[in-house]
PDB file of N, CA, C and O in Angstrom:
ATOM      1  N   UNK A   1       0.889  -1.062   0.296  1.00  0.00           N
ATOM      2  CA  UNK A   1      -0.050   0.178   0.033  1.00  0.00           C
ATOM      3  C   UNK A   1       0.854   1.098   0.118  1.00  0.00           C
ATOM      4  O   UNK A   1       1.856   1.012   0.827  1.00  0.00           O
ATOM      5  N   UNK A   2       0.470   2.334  -0.820  1.00  0.00           N
ATOM      6  CA  UNK A   2       1.415   3.440  -0.900  1.00  0.00           C
ATOM      7  C   UNK A   2       0.492   4.491  -0.498  1.00  0.00           C
ATOM      8  O   UNK A   2      -0.644   4.644  -0.948  1.00  0.00           O
ATOM      9  N   UNK A   3       1.101   5.244   0.433  1.00  0.00           N
ATOM     10  CA  UNK A   3       0.569   6.429   1.168  1.00  0.00           C
ATOM     11  C   UNK A   3       0.773   7.712   0.642  1.00  0.00           C
ATOM     12  O   UNK A   3       1.976   7.964   0.561  1.00  0.00           O
ATOM     13  N   UNK A   4       0.141   8.495   0.306  1.00  0.00           N
ATOM     14  CA  UNK A   4       0.480   9.963   0.045  1.00  0.00           C
ATOM     15  C   UNK A   4      -0.350  10.995   0.780  1.00  0.00           C
ATOM     16  O   UNK A   4      -1.577  11.032   0.872  1.00  0.00           O
ATOM     17  N   UNK A   5       0.725  11.993   1.388  1.00  0.00           N
ATOM     18  CA  UNK A   5       0.099  13.296   2.049  1.00  0.00           C
ATOM     19  C   UNK A   5      -0.016  14.196   1.015  1.00  0.00           C
ATOM     20  O   UNK A   5       1.015  14.551   0.443  1.00  0.00           O
ATOM     21  N   UNK A   6      -1.181  14.668   0.640  1.00  0.00           N
ATOM     22  CA  UNK A   6      -1.617  15.596  -0.023  1.00  0.00           C
ATOM     23  C   UNK A   6      -1.770  16.898   0.614  1.00  0.00           C
ATOM     24  O   UNK A   6      -2.683  16.913   1.441  1.00  0.00           O
ATOM     25  N   UNK A   7      -1.088  18.087   0.455  1.00  0.00           N
ATOM     26  CA  UNK A   7      -1.313  19.198   0.934  1.00  0.00           C
ATOM     27  C   UNK A   7      -2.037  20.037  -0.097  1.00  0.00           C
ATOM     28  O   UNK A   7      -1.600  20.206  -1.236  1.00  0.00           O
ATOM     29  N   UNK A   8      -3.251  20.594   0.394  1.00  0.00           N
ATOM     30  CA  UNK A   8      -4.313  21.314  -0.966  1.00  0.00           C
ATOM     31  C   UNK A   8      -4.561  22.565  -0.470  1.00  0.00           C
ATOM     32  O   UNK A   8      -5.021  22.679   0.667  1.00  0.00           O
ATOM     33  N   UNK A   9      -4.241  23.862  -1.394  1.00  0.00           N
ATOM     34  CA  UNK A   9      -4.863  25.170  -1.354  1.00  0.00           C
ATOM     35  C   UNK A   9      -6.171  25.085  -1.965  1.00  0.00           C
ATOM     36  O   UNK A   9      -6.400  24.475  -3.010  1.00  0.00           O
ATOM     37  N   UNK A  10      -7.147  25.813  -1.175  1.00  0.00           N
ATOM     38  CA  UNK A  10      -8.219  26.162  -1.705  1.00  0.00           C
ATOM     39  C   UNK A  10      -8.682  27.563  -1.721  1.00  0.00           C
ATOM     40  O   UNK A  10      -8.076  28.609  -1.487  1.00  0.00           O
ATOM     41  N   UNK A  11     -10.041  27.301  -2.089  1.00  0.00           N
ATOM     42  CA  UNK A  11     -10.666  28.876  -1.971  1.00  0.00           C
ATOM     43  C   UNK A  11     -11.366  28.507  -0.742  1.00  0.00           C
ATOM     44  O   UNK A  11     -12.049  27.552  -0.371  1.00  0.00           O
ATOM     45  N   UNK A  12     -10.748  30.143  -0.003  1.00  0.00           N
ATOM     46  CA  UNK A  12     -10.904  29.778   1.686  1.00  0.00           C
ATOM     47  C   UNK A  12     -12.478  29.898   1.741  1.00  0.00           C
ATOM     48  O   UNK A  12     -12.727  29.137   2.676  1.00  0.00           O
ATOM     49  N   UNK A  13     -13.439  30.289   1.396  1.00  0.00           N
ATOM     50  CA  UNK A  13     -14.937  30.442   1.605  1.00  0.00           C
ATOM     51  C   UNK A  13     -15.440  29.107   1.186  1.00  0.00           C
ATOM     52  O   UNK A  13     -16.642  28.924   1.382  1.00  0.00           O
ATOM     53  N   UNK A  14     -14.716  28.073   0.613  1.00  0.00           N
ATOM     54  CA  UNK A  14     -15.362  27.005   0.146  1.00  0.00           C
ATOM     55  C   UNK A  14     -14.788  25.693   0.795  1.00  0.00           C
ATOM     56  O   UNK A  14     -15.025  24.604   0.273  1.00  0.00           O
ATOM     57  N   UNK A  15     -14.048  25.800   1.911  1.00  0.00           N
ATOM     58  CA  UNK A  15     -13.254  24.762   2.370  1.00  0.00           C
ATOM     59  C   UNK A  15     -14.087  23.536   2.874  1.00  0.00           C
ATOM     60  O   UNK A  15     -13.948  22.369   2.508  1.00  0.00           O
ATOM     61  N   UNK A  16     -14.958  24.018   3.764  1.00  0.00           N
ATOM     62  CA  UNK A  16     -15.977  22.734   3.939  1.00  0.00           C
ATOM     63  C   UNK A  16     -16.431  21.926   2.897  1.00  0.00           C
ATOM     64  O   UNK A  16     -16.149  20.729   2.964  1.00  0.00           O
ATOM     65  N   UNK A  17     -17.243  22.438   1.703  1.00  0.00           N
ATOM     66  CA  UNK A  17     -17.536  21.406   0.694  1.00  0.00           C
ATOM     67  C   UNK A  17     -16.507  20.863  -0.200  1.00  0.00           C
ATOM     68  O   UNK A  17     -16.738  19.900  -0.932  1.00  0.00           O
ATOM     69  N   UNK A  18     -15.369  21.468  -0.153  1.00  0.00           N
ATOM     70  CA  UNK A  18     -14.067  21.216  -1.127  1.00  0.00           C
ATOM     71  C   UNK A  18     -13.721  19.666  -0.246  1.00  0.00           C
ATOM     72  O   UNK A  18     -13.558  18.542  -0.722  1.00  0.00           O
ATOM     73  N   UNK A  19     -13.688  20.105   1.144  1.00  0.00           N
ATOM     74  CA  UNK A  19     -13.222  18.754   2.004  1.00  0.00           C
ATOM     75  C   UNK A  19     -13.937  17.639   1.785  1.00  0.00           C
ATOM     76  O   UNK A  19     -13.443  16.534   1.562  1.00  0.00           O
ATOM     77  N   UNK A  20     -15.533  17.987   1.862  1.00  0.00           N
ATOM     78  CA  UNK A  20     -16.245  16.838   1.666  1.00  0.00           C
ATOM     79  C   UNK A  20     -16.374  16.252   0.153  1.00  0.00           C
ATOM     80  O   UNK A  20     -16.793  15.123  -0.103  1.00  0.00           O
ATOM     81  N   UNK A  21     -15.978  17.134  -0.731  1.00  0.00           N
ATOM     82  CA  UNK A  21     -15.860  16.340  -2.239  1.00  0.00           C
ATOM     83  C   UNK A  21     -14.661  15.518  -1.903  1.00  0.00           C
ATOM     84  O   UNK A  21     -14.856  14.303  -1.923  1.00  0.00           O
ATOM     85  N   UNK A  22     -13.249  16.001  -1.546  1.00  0.00           N
ATOM     86  CA  UNK A  22     -12.390  15.207  -1.691  1.00  0.00           C
ATOM     87  C   UNK A  22     -12.268  13.791  -0.956  1.00  0.00           C
ATOM     88  O   UNK A  22     -11.864  12.711  -1.386  1.00  0.00           O
ATOM     89  N   UNK A  23     -12.799  14.199   0.412  1.00  0.00           N
ATOM     90  CA  UNK A  23     -13.235  12.690   1.288  1.00  0.00           C
ATOM     91  C   UNK A  23     -14.504  11.819   0.721  1.00  0.00           C
ATOM     92  O   UNK A  23     -14.870  10.810   1.323  1.00  0.00           O
ATOM     93  N   UNK A  24     -15.021  12.182  -0.236  1.00  0.00           N
ATOM     94  CA  UNK A  24     -15.929  11.107  -0.634  1.00  0.00           C
ATOM     95  C   UNK A  24     -15.315  10.542  -1.989  1.00  0.00           C
ATOM     96  O   UNK A  24     -16.020   9.790  -2.661  1.00  0.00           O
ATOM     97  N   UNK A  25     -14.017  10.872  -2.427  1.00  0.00           N
ATOM     98  CA  UNK A  25     -13.630  10.181  -3.410  1.00  0.00           C
ATOM     99  C   UNK A  25     -12.912   8.866  -3.166  1.00  0.00           C
ATOM    100  O   UNK A  25     -12.403   8.914  -2.046  1.00  0.00           O
ATOM    101  N   UNK A  26     -12.712   7.913  -3.665  1.00  0.00           N
ATOM    102  CA  UNK A  26     -12.213   6.444  -3.648  1.00  0.00           C
ATOM    103  C   UNK A  26     -10.321   6.805  -3.520  1.00  0.00           C
ATOM    104  O   UNK A  26      -9.559   7.494  -4.198  1.00  0.00           O
ATOM    105  N   UNK A  27     -10.143   5.932  -2.288  1.00  0.00           N
ATOM    106  CA  UNK A  27      -8.632   6.121  -2.245  1.00  0.00           C
ATOM    107  C   UNK A  27      -8.360   7.234  -1.110  1.00  0.00           C
ATOM    108  O   UNK A  27      -7.275   7.303  -0.531  1.00  0.00           O
ATOM    109  N   UNK A  28      -9.374   8.047  -0.860  1.00  0.00           N
ATOM    110  CA  UNK A  28      -8.951   9.137   0.137  1.00  0.00           C
ATOM    111  C   UNK A  28      -9.531   8.585   1.315  1.00  0.00           C
ATOM    112  O   UNK A  28     -10.735   8.335   1.380  1.00  0.00           O
ATOM    113  N   UNK A  29      -8.559   8.341   2.452  1.00  0.00           N
ATOM    114  CA  UNK A  29      -8.810   8.009   3.860  1.00  0.00           C
ATOM    115  C   UNK A  29      -9.255   9.211   4.754  1.00  0.00           C
ATOM    116  O   UNK A  29     -10.326   9.132   5.356  1.00  0.00           O
ATOM    117  N   UNK A  30      -8.637  10.081   4.836  1.00  0.00           N
ATOM    118  CA  UNK A  30      -9.215  11.169   5.643  1.00  0.00           C
ATOM    119  C   UNK A  30      -8.837  12.591   4.930  1.00  0.00           C
ATOM    120  O   UNK A  30      -7.974  12.706   4.059  1.00  0.00           O
ATOM    121  N   UNK A  31      -9.458  13.419   5.338  1.00  0.00           N
ATOM    122  CA  UNK A  31      -9.014  14.941   5.298  1.00  0.00           C
ATOM    123  C   UNK A  31      -9.293  16.029   6.157  1.00  0.00           C
ATOM    124  O   UNK A  31     -10.333  16.623   6.441  1.00  0.00           O
ATOM    125  N   UNK A  32      -8.080  16.149   6.512  1.00  0.00           N
ATOM    126  CA  UNK A  32      -7.976  17.409   7.456  1.00  0.00           C
ATOM    127  C   UNK A  32      -8.242  18.920   7.276  1.00  0.00           C
ATOM    128  O   UNK A  32      -8.157  19.161   6.072  1.00  0.00           O
ATOM    129  N   UNK A  33      -8.507  19.956   7.929  1.00  0.00           N
ATOM    130  CA  UNK A  33      -8.862  21.122   7.734  1.00  0.00           C
ATOM    131  C   UNK A  33      -7.484  21.522   8.861  1.00  0.00           C
ATOM    132  O   UNK A  33      -7.352  21.017   9.976  1.00  0.00           O
ATOM    133  N   UNK A  34      -6.604  22.483   8.277  1.00  0.00           N
ATOM    134  CA  UNK A  34      -5.707  22.760   9.117  1.00  0.00           C
ATOM    135  C   UNK A  34      -5.160  24.367   9.012  1.00  0.00           C
ATOM    136  O   UNK A  34      -5.655  25.094   8.151  1.00  0.00           O
ATOM    137  N   UNK A  35      -4.282  24.801   9.785  1.00  0.00           N
ATOM    138  CA  UNK A  35      -3.929  26.102   9.717  1.00  0.00           C
ATOM    139  C   UNK A  35      -2.518  26.146   8.942  1.00  0.00           C
ATOM    140  O   UNK A  35      -1.906  25.110   8.682  1.00  0.00           O
ATOM    141  N   UNK A  36      -2.073  27.362   8.611  1.00  0.00           N
ATOM    142  CA  UNK A  36      -0.995  27.390   7.726  1.00  0.00           C
ATOM    143  C   UNK A  36      -1.083  27.729   6.498  1.00  0.00           C
ATOM    144  O   UNK A  36      -2.035  28.397   6.096  1.00  0.00           O
ATOM    145  N   UNK A  37      -0.093  27.318   5.701  1.00  0.00           N
ATOM    146  CA  UNK A  37       0.236  27.632   4.218  1.00  0.00           C
ATOM    147  C   UNK A  37      -0.770  26.999   3.563  1.00  0.00           C
ATOM    148  O   UNK A  37      -1.218  27.768   2.714  1.00  0.00           O
ATOM    149  N   UNK A  38      -1.405  25.821   3.561  1.00  0.00           N
ATOM    150  CA  UNK A  38      -2.277  24.896   3.108  1.00  0.00           C
ATOM    151  C   UNK A  38      -3.743  25.041   3.814  1.00  0.00           C
ATOM    152  O   UNK A  38      -3.766  25.718   4.842  1.00  0.00           O
ATOM    153  N   UNK A  39      -4.752  24.568   3.440  1.00  0.00           N
ATOM    154  CA  UNK A  39      -6.085  24.448   3.686  1.00  0.00           C
ATOM    155  C   UNK A  39      -6.637  23.489   4.390  1.00  0.00           C
ATOM    156  O   UNK A  39      -7.347  23.547   5.394  1.00  0.00           O
ATOM    157  N   UNK A  40      -6.091  22.242   3.528  1.00  0.00           N
ATOM    158  CA  UNK A  40      -6.405  20.857   3.806  1.00  0.00           C
ATOM    159  C   UNK A  40      -5.478  19.868   3.690  1.00  0.00           C
ATOM    160  O   UNK A  40      -4.443  20.200   3.113  1.00  0.00           O
ATOM    161  N   UNK A  41      -5.557  18.757   4.074  1.00  0.00           N
ATOM    162  CA  UNK A  41      -4.547  17.754   4.074  1.00  0.00           C
ATOM    163  C   UNK A  41      -4.964  16.556   3.884  1.00  0.00           C
ATOM    164  O   UNK A  41      -5.350  15.931   4.871  1.00  0.00           O
ATOM    165  N   UNK A  42      -4.991  16.025   2.771  1.00  0.00           N
ATOM    166  CA  UNK A  42      -5.399  14.511   2.479  1.00  0.00           C
ATOM    167  C   UNK A  42      -4.743  13.364   2.415  1.00  0.00           C
ATOM    168  O   UNK A  42      -3.839  13.400   1.579  1.00  0.00           O
ATOM    169  N   UNK A  43      -4.852  12.350   2.983  1.00  0.00           N
ATOM    170  CA  UNK A  43      -4.268  10.833   3.067  1.00  0.00           C
ATOM    171  C   UNK A  43      -5.001  10.014   1.892  1.00  0.00           C
ATOM    172  O   UNK A  43      -6.159   9.601   1.850  1.00  0.00           O
ATOM    173  N   UNK A  44      -3.949   9.908   0.937  1.00  0.00           N
ATOM    174  CA  UNK A  44      -4.215   8.788  -0.182  1.00  0.00           C
ATOM    175  C   UNK A  44      -3.871   7.683   0.124  1.00  0.00           C
ATOM    176  O   UNK A  44      -2.682   7.553   0.414  1.00  0.00           O
ATOM    177  N   UNK A  45      -4.572   6.733   0.168  1.00  0.00           N
ATOM    178  CA  UNK A  45      -4.030   5.340  -0.386  1.00  0.00           C
ATOM    179  C   UNK A  45      -4.175   4.706  -1.388  1.00  0.00           C
ATOM    180  O   UNK A  45      -5.353   4.522  -1.693  1.00  0.00           O
ATOM    181  N   UNK A  46      -3.037   4.061  -2.390  1.00  0.00           N
ATOM    182  CA  UNK A  46      -3.230   3.347  -3.424  1.00  0.00           C
ATOM    183  C   UNK A  46      -2.545   2.058  -3.245  1.00  0.00           C
ATOM    184  O   UNK A  46      -1.747   1.772  -2.353  1.00  0.00           O
ATOM    185  N   UNK A  47      -3.013   1.228  -4.328  1.00  0.00           N
ATOM    186  CA  UNK A  47      -2.092  -0.123  -4.611  1.00  0.00           C
ATOM    187  C   UNK A  47      -0.617   0.324  -5.314  1.00  0.00           C
ATOM    188  O   UNK A  47       0.476   0.038  -4.826  1.00  0.00           O
ATOM    189  N   UNK A  48      -0.753   0.832  -6.148  1.00  0.00           N
ATOM    190  CA  UNK A  48       0.550   1.160  -6.962  1.00  0.00           C
ATOM    191  C   UNK A  48       0.541   2.766  -7.522  1.00  0.00           C
ATOM    192  O   UNK A  48      -0.416   3.403  -7.962  1.00  0.00           O
ATOM    193  N   UNK A  49       2.023   3.206  -7.337  1.00  0.00           N
ATOM    194  CA  UNK A  49       2.499   4.645  -7.649  1.00  0.00           C
ATOM    195  C   UNK A  49       1.341   5.106  -8.949  1.00  0.00           C
ATOM    196  O   UNK A  49       0.588   6.066  -8.789  1.00  0.00           O
ATOM    197  N   UNK A  50       1.340   4.361 -10.087  1.00  0.00           N
ATOM    198  CA  UNK A  50       0.725   4.622 -11.173  1.00  0.00           C
ATOM    199  C   UNK A  50      -0.760   5.581 -10.725  1.00  0.00           C
ATOM    200  O   UNK A  50      -1.100   6.674 -11.176  1.00  0.00           O
ATOM    201  N   UNK A  51      -1.519   4.643  -9.591  1.00  0.00           N
ATOM    202  CA  UNK A  51      -2.714   5.080  -9.241  1.00  0.00           C
ATOM    203  C   UNK A  51      -2.639   6.650  -8.619  1.00  0.00           C
ATOM    204  O   UNK A  51      -3.587   7.435  -8.612  1.00  0.00           O
ATOM    205  N   UNK A  52      -1.582   6.858  -8.212  1.00  0.00           N
ATOM    206  CA  UNK A  52      -1.590   8.529  -7.531  1.00  0.00           C
ATOM    207  C   UNK A  52      -1.807   9.288  -8.483  1.00  0.00           C
ATOM    208  O   UNK A  52      -2.220  10.392  -8.126  1.00  0.00           O
ATOM    209  N   UNK A  53      -1.660   9.096  -9.917  1.00  0.00           N
ATOM    210  CA  UNK A  53      -1.636  10.340 -11.125  1.00  0.00           C
ATOM    211  C   UNK A  53      -3.155  10.155 -11.061  1.00  0.00           C
ATOM    212  O   UNK A  53      -3.727  11.238 -10.937  1.00  0.00           O
ATOM    213  N   UNK A  54      -4.106   8.927 -11.116  1.00  0.00           N
ATOM    214  CA  UNK A  54      -5.383   8.937 -11.291  1.00  0.00           C
ATOM    215  C   UNK A  54      -6.174   9.771 -10.300  1.00  0.00           C
ATOM    216  O   UNK A  54      -7.046  10.557 -10.670  1.00  0.00           O
ATOM    217  N   UNK A  55      -5.818   9.561  -8.924  1.00  0.00           N
ATOM    218  CA  UNK A  55      -6.358  10.410  -7.656  1.00  0.00           C
ATOM    219  C   UNK A  55      -5.906  11.556  -7.859  1.00  0.00           C
ATOM    220  O   UNK A  55      -6.665  12.336  -8.434  1.00  0.00           O
ATOM    221  N   UNK A  56      -4.852  11.932  -7.555  1.00  0.00           N
ATOM    222  CA  UNK A  56      -4.414  13.555  -7.442  1.00  0.00           C
ATOM    223  C   UNK A  56      -4.592  14.566  -8.529  1.00  0.00           C
ATOM    224  O   UNK A  56      -5.192  15.613  -8.285  1.00  0.00           O
ATOM    225  N   UNK A  57      -4.130  14.328  -9.656  1.00  0.00           N
ATOM    226  CA  UNK A  57      -4.109  15.409 -10.832  1.00  0.00           C
ATOM    227  C   UNK A  57      -5.473  15.024 -11.333  1.00  0.00           C
ATOM    228  O   UNK A  57      -6.319  15.908 -11.465  1.00  0.00           O
ATOM    229  N   UNK A  58      -5.810  13.518 -11.682  1.00  0.00           N
ATOM    230  CA  UNK A  58      -7.231  13.127 -12.028  1.00  0.00           C
ATOM    231  C   UNK A  58      -8.552  13.556 -11.549  1.00  0.00           C
ATOM    232  O   UNK A  58      -9.479  13.985 -12.236  1.00  0.00           O
ATOM    233  N   UNK A  59      -8.508  13.365 -10.135  1.00  0.00           N
ATOM    234  CA  UNK A  59      -9.781  13.808  -9.281  1.00  0.00           C
ATOM    235  C   UNK A  59      -9.733  15.077  -8.390  1.00  0.00           C
ATOM    236  O   UNK A  59     -10.486  16.050  -8.370  1.00  0.00           O
ATOM    237  N   UNK A  60      -8.513  14.754  -7.584  1.00  0.00           N
ATOM    238  CA  UNK A  60      -8.349  15.975  -6.613  1.00  0.00           C
ATOM    239  C   UNK A  60      -8.109  17.371  -7.057  1.00  0.00           C
ATOM    240  O   UNK A  60      -8.836  18.282  -6.661  1.00  0.00           O
ATOM    241  N   UNK A  61      -7.216  17.550  -7.785  1.00  0.00           N
ATOM    242  CA  UNK A  61      -6.897  18.792  -8.701  1.00  0.00           C
ATOM    243  C   UNK A  61      -7.942  19.282  -9.350  1.00  0.00           C
ATOM    244  O   UNK A  61      -7.931  20.509  -9.441  1.00  0.00           O
ATOM    245  N   UNK A  62      -9.190  18.525 -10.018  1.00  0.00           N
ATOM    246  CA  UNK A  62     -10.089  18.590 -10.825  1.00  0.00           C
ATOM    247  C   UNK A  62     -11.377  19.444 -10.076  1.00  0.00           C
ATOM    248  O   UNK A  62     -12.117  20.169 -10.741  1.00  0.00           O
ATOM    249  N   UNK A  63     -11.537  19.255  -8.611  1.00  0.00           N
ATOM    250  CA  UNK A  63     -12.496  19.288  -7.863  1.00  0.00           C
ATOM    251  C   UNK A  63     -12.470  21.290  -7.975  1.00  0.00           C
ATOM    252  O   UNK A  63     -11.453  21.984  -7.952  1.00  0.00           O
ATOM    253  N   UNK A  64     -13.859  21.763  -8.089  1.00  0.00           N
ATOM    254  CA  UNK A  64     -13.767  23.243  -7.957  1.00  0.00           C
ATOM    255  C   UNK A  64     -13.246  23.997  -6.961  1.00  0.00           C
ATOM    256  O   UNK A  64     -13.742  23.747  -5.863  1.00  0.00           O
ATOM    257  N   UNK A  65     -12.365  24.883  -6.974  1.00  0.00           N
ATOM    258  CA  UNK A  65     -12.271  25.404  -5.553  1.00  0.00           C
ATOM    259  C   UNK A  65     -10.792  24.758  -5.406  1.00  0.00           C
ATOM    260  O   UNK A  65     -10.201  25.460  -4.586  1.00  0.00           O
ATOM    261  N   UNK A  66     -10.081  23.881  -5.785  1.00  0.00           N
ATOM    262  CA  UNK A  66      -8.964  23.809  -5.374  1.00  0.00           C
ATOM    263  C   UNK A  66      -7.975  24.354  -6.543  1.00  0.00           C
ATOM    264  O   UNK A  66      -7.815  24.160  -7.748  1.00  0.00           O
ATOM    265  N   UNK A  67      -7.469  25.051  -5.637  1.00  0.00           N
ATOM    266  CA  UNK A  67      -6.127  25.896  -6.452  1.00  0.00           C
ATOM    267  C   UNK A  67      -4.919  25.463  -6.657  1.00  0.00           C
ATOM    268  O   UNK A  67      -4.258  25.879  -7.608  1.00  0.00           O
ATOM    269  N   UNK A  68      -4.337  24.328  -5.570  1.00  0.00           N
ATOM    270  CA  UNK A  68      -3.228  23.536  -6.133  1.00  0.00           C
ATOM    271  C   UNK A  68      -2.958  22.602  -4.666  1.00  0.00           C
ATOM    272  O   UNK A  68      -3.439  22.869  -3.565  1.00  0.00           O
ATOM    273  N   UNK A  69      -1.974  21.345  -5.027  1.00  0.00           N
ATOM    274  CA  UNK A  69      -1.780  21.111  -4.332  1.00  0.00           C
ATOM    275  C   UNK A  69       0.010  20.490  -4.292  1.00  0.00           C
ATOM    276  O   UNK A  69       0.764  20.812  -5.210  1.00  0.00           O
ATOM    277  N   UNK A  70       0.386  19.814  -3.410  1.00  0.00           N
ATOM    278  CA  UNK A  70       1.777  19.346  -3.025  1.00  0.00           C
ATOM    279  C   UNK A  70       1.732  17.923  -2.310  1.00  0.00           C
ATOM    280  O   UNK A  70       1.253  17.758  -1.188  1.00  0.00           O
ATOM    281  N   UNK A  71       2.192  17.094  -2.955  1.00  0.00           N
ATOM    282  CA  UNK A  71       2.143  15.766  -2.479  1.00  0.00           C
ATOM    283  C   UNK A  71       3.496  15.275  -2.246  1.00  0.00           C
ATOM    284  O   UNK A  71       4.524  15.522  -2.877  1.00  0.00           O
ATOM    285  N   UNK A  72       3.290  14.454  -1.114  1.00  0.00           N
ATOM    286  CA  UNK A  72       4.440  13.837  -0.366  1.00  0.00           C
ATOM    287  C   UNK A  72       4.175  12.102  -0.051  1.00  0.00           C
ATOM    288  O   UNK A  72       3.387  11.643   0.776  1.00  0.00           O
ATOM    289  N   UNK A  73       4.972  11.421  -0.861  1.00  0.00           N
ATOM    290  CA  UNK A  73       4.784   9.794  -0.818  1.00  0.00           C
ATOM    291  C   UNK A  73       5.782   9.666   0.380  1.00  0.00           C
ATOM    292  O   UNK A  73       6.903  10.096   0.650  1.00  0.00           O
ATOM    293  N   UNK A  74       4.962   8.973   0.892  1.00  0.00           N
ATOM    294  CA  UNK A  74       5.670   8.000   2.365  1.00  0.00           C
ATOM    295  C   UNK A  74       6.290   6.895   2.013  1.00  0.00           C
ATOM    296  O   UNK A  74       5.849   5.988   1.306  1.00  0.00           O
ATOM    297  N   UNK A  75       7.572   7.005   2.643  1.00  0.00           N
ATOM    298  CA  UNK A  75       8.333   5.688   2.221  1.00  0.00           C
ATOM    299  C   UNK A  75       8.136   4.486   3.449  1.00  0.00           C
ATOM    300  O   UNK A  75       8.538   3.370   3.122  1.00  0.00           O
ATOM    301  N   UNK A  76       7.634   4.603   4.633  1.00  0.00           N
ATOM    302  CA  UNK A  76       7.459   3.848   5.701  1.00  0.00           C
ATOM    303  C   UNK A  76       6.602   4.138   6.475  1.00  0.00           C
ATOM    304  O   UNK A  76       6.495   5.356   6.615  1.00  0.00           O
ATOM    305  N   UNK A  77       5.689   3.340   7.261  1.00  0.00           N
ATOM    306  CA  UNK A  77       4.898   3.882   8.201  1.00  0.00           C
ATOM    307  C   UNK A  77       5.323   3.252   9.384  1.00  0.00           C
ATOM    308  O   UNK A  77       5.377   2.034   9.555  1.00  0.00           O
ATOM    309  N   UNK A  78       5.753   4.503  10.540  1.00  0.00           N
ATOM    310  CA  UNK A  78       5.952   4.042  11.901  1.00  0.00           C
ATOM    311  C   UNK A  78       5.081   4.326  12.858  1.00  0.00           C
ATOM    312  O   UNK A  78       5.453   4.604  13.998  1.00  0.00           O
ATOM    313  N   UNK A  79       3.987   4.290  12.544  1.00  0.00           N
ATOM    314  CA  UNK A  79       2.940   4.519  13.817  1.00  0.00           C
ATOM    315  C   UNK A  79       1.899   2.874  14.163  1.00  0.00           C
ATOM    316  O   UNK A  79       1.083   2.455  13.343  1.00  0.00           O
ATOM    317  N   UNK A  80       2.099   2.386  15.104  1.00  0.00           N
ATOM    318  CA  UNK A  80       1.705   0.939  15.427  1.00  0.00           C
ATOM    319  C   UNK A  80       0.236   1.115  14.914  1.00  0.00           C
ATOM    320  O   UNK A  80      -0.228   0.144  14.316  1.00  0.00           O
ATOM    321  N   UNK A  81      -0.557   2.212  15.065  1.00  0.00           N
ATOM    322  CA  UNK A  81      -2.054   2.063  14.854  1.00  0.00           C
ATOM    323  C   UNK A  81      -2.247   1.627  13.201  1.00  0.00           C
ATOM    324  O   UNK A  81      -3.025   0.770  12.782  1.00  0.00           O
ATOM    325  N   UNK A  82      -1.215   2.555  12.308  1.00  0.00           N
ATOM    326  CA  UNK A  82      -1.728   2.138  11.159  1.00  0.00           C
ATOM    327  C   UNK A  82      -1.410   0.821  10.678  1.00  0.00           C
ATOM    328  O   UNK A  82      -2.148   0.282   9.853  1.00  0.00           O
ATOM    329  N   UNK A  83      -0.166   0.137  11.210  1.00  0.00           N
ATOM    330  CA  UNK A  83       0.286  -1.004  11.003  1.00  0.00           C
ATOM    331  C   UNK A  83      -0.845  -2.489  11.385  1.00  0.00           C
ATOM    332  O   UNK A  83      -1.071  -3.540  10.784  1.00  0.00           O
ATOM    333  N   UNK A  84      -1.374  -1.854  12.759  1.00  0.00           N
ATOM    334  CA  UNK A  84      -2.379  -2.628  12.894  1.00  0.00           C
ATOM    335  C   UNK A  84      -3.631  -2.668  12.058  1.00  0.00           C
ATOM    336  O   UNK A  84      -4.238  -3.690  11.738  1.00  0.00           O
ATOM    337  N   UNK A  85      -3.977  -1.273  11.706  1.00  0.00           N
ATOM    338  CA  UNK A  85      -5.207  -1.211  10.877  1.00  0.00           C
ATOM    339  C   UNK A  85      -4.813  -2.189   9.368  1.00  0.00           C
ATOM    340  O   UNK A  85      -5.593  -2.919   8.757  1.00  0.00           O
ATOM    341  N   UNK A  86      -3.530  -1.943   9.085  1.00  0.00           N
ATOM    342  CA  UNK A  86      -3.578  -2.571   7.660  1.00  0.00           C
ATOM    343  C   UNK A  86      -3.569  -4.046   7.891  1.00  0.00           C
ATOM    344  O   UNK A  86      -4.131  -4.649   6.976  1.00  0.00           O
ATOM    345  N   UNK A  87      -3.078  -4.840   8.885  1.00  0.00           N
ATOM    346  CA  UNK A  87      -2.829  -5.685   8.931  1.00  0.00           C
ATOM    347  C   UNK A  87      -4.567  -6.468   9.125  1.00  0.00           C
ATOM    348  O   UNK A  87      -4.812  -7.615   8.749  1.00  0.00           O
ATOM    349  N   UNK A  88      -5.445  -5.671   9.687  1.00  0.00           N
ATOM    350  CA  UNK A  88      -6.689  -6.330  10.234  1.00  0.00           C
ATOM    351  C   UNK A  88      -7.369  -6.321   9.056  1.00  0.00           C
ATOM    352  O   UNK A  88      -8.277  -7.147   8.964  1.00  0.00           O
ATOM    353  N   UNK A  89      -7.109  -5.397   7.868  1.00  0.00           N
ATOM    354  CA  UNK A  89      -7.836  -5.629   6.560  1.00  0.00           C
ATOM    355  C   UNK A  89      -7.211  -6.390   5.751  1.00  0.00           C
ATOM    356  O   UNK A  89      -7.668  -6.563   4.622  1.00  0.00           O
ATOM    357  N   UNK A  90      -5.833  -7.111   6.228  1.00  0.00           N
ATOM    358  CA  UNK A  90      -5.401  -8.219   5.212  1.00  0.00           C
ATOM    359  C   UNK A  90      -4.646  -7.440   4.242  1.00  0.00           C
ATOM    360  O   UNK A  90      -4.481  -8.061   3.191  1.00  0.00           O
ATOM    361  N   UNK A  91      -4.151  -6.310   4.263  1.00  0.00           N
ATOM    362  CA  UNK A  91      -3.375  -5.945   3.090  1.00  0.00           C
ATOM    363  C   UNK A  91      -1.784  -6.136   3.805  1.00  0.00           C
ATOM    364  O   UNK A  91      -1.490  -6.081   4.999  1.00  0.00           O
ATOM    365  N   UNK A  92      -0.755  -6.416   2.432  1.00  0.00           N
ATOM    366  CA  UNK A  92       0.346  -6.894   2.770  1.00  0.00           C
ATOM    367  C   UNK A  92       1.203  -5.316   2.418  1.00  0.00           C
ATOM    368  O   UNK A  92       0.815  -4.512   1.570  1.00  0.00           O
ATOM    369  N   UNK A  93       2.467  -5.140   3.325  1.00  0.00           N
ATOM    370  CA  UNK A  93       3.433  -3.922   2.823  1.00  0.00           C
ATOM    371  C   UNK A  93       4.155  -4.455   2.336  1.00  0.00           C
ATOM    372  O   UNK A  93       5.097  -3.871   1.800  1.00  0.00           O
TER     373      UNK A  93
END
C-alpha cells in the first residue's frame, strides 16, 4: 500500500464543501482542515504508484475550488496504529 500526504490550497470560503468532495473520493482515507500555508491535508492510499496520478491530478485537482496541491509520498509507516489497521484488513506491505 502506498500512502501519499496531499497538501491542498483551496478557495478559503469553500473549504468545508471542498473537503467533503475530496473525502468522498475513492482512495482518500482522511481529509483534515488545517492552519498554515495549506487549507486541507488529504491522506491518499493506493496499491500502485501509477494510481496516484489518477487520484491526485486526475480527481482531487479537478474539484472546483482546489487551487493547488503539494504531494509527499511516504516511504515507511512507523505508527503502530496504522500497521495494526493494515493487517486487520488483510493488506500486505
